[in-house]
N, C-alpha and C positions, 0 to 999 in steps of 0.2 A: 710804328711800334708793333703792329701785328706781325710783321716779318721777323722782328727781333725775337718775339716770344716763340714763334714757330721754329725758327732756327735753333734757339736755345733748347727747345723740347726735343727736337729730332736729331740735331747734329752736334750739339754741345756748345759750350761757351765760346770756344775759339772761332767756330763758324759764325756765331752770333756777332762776335767782335768784327769779323771781316764784313759781314753783310751790313751791319750798322754803320761801319766806317764808309762803305761804298755808297750807301743811300743817304747818309747825313754827315759828310766830312766836316762841315762847319761846326757841328757840336763838339767833335773831337778836337778841333783846333782851339775852341774856347776852353775846353777842359784841360788841355795839356799845352805847355809852352814849347816843348821839344818832342821829337819823335822817340827819344830814348825810353821814357816812362811807359808809353803804350806798348812798345815792343817788349820791354821787360815784363809788363803785366800780361801780355799775350802768352808769353812763355811760362811764367811762374805763377801768377795769380789772376787767372782769367775772370773769375766771378767778381773779384774785388775791382778789377778794371772796369767791367761792365757797370757795376754799382756806382763807381765814382763818376762815370760819364752820365749816369742817370740822375744822381742826386747832388753832385758836387760842383756844378757849374759856378755858382756864386760863392763857393767856399762851403765848408761843412759847418752846419749850425744845428743845434738842438737834436732832433730825432734822426738827423742824417747820420750821426755817429752810430746809432743803433743799427741802421741799415748796413753801414760799412763793417761793423763788427760781425754782423750776420754773414756777410759775404766772405770775410776772412775765415770764419769758422767753416763755411762750405768748402773753401779752397784747402784748408788744412785737412778736412775730412776726406777730400778727394785723394790726397797723398797718403794719409795714414790708413784709410779704410781698405785700400788694396793690399797693403802690407799685412794688415791684421787678418784679412780674409784668406790670404795665401800663406799664412805662417806655417802650415803643416807641410808645404811643398819644399821648404828650405831646410837644410840640415841644421841650421843655426836657430830655427824658429821653435823647435820643439824642445822641451826640457825633460821629457820622459826618457828614461834609459831602458835599453833592452837587456833582458837577463837570460 
């Protein structure tokens, strides 16, 4: 678990997925029935994929849904935060007109 936290902090969630899968592939096999969902999670929702492997082995119950919602919010923030922060670089992002 220490390697997961270190990889997540320094390299990002996709590196953490790779390291965790390499060090504990059995947990990933228990969490997912097919290879398709982890690959899609790796590409589109990496924090949600990590959280599901961490809390969703026996199914999501109770407070697990809060953790999953938090992970989805982090993934959405990753995609929207970059666009909001760089809105001035795009000709379509600014609404001010020059006179």
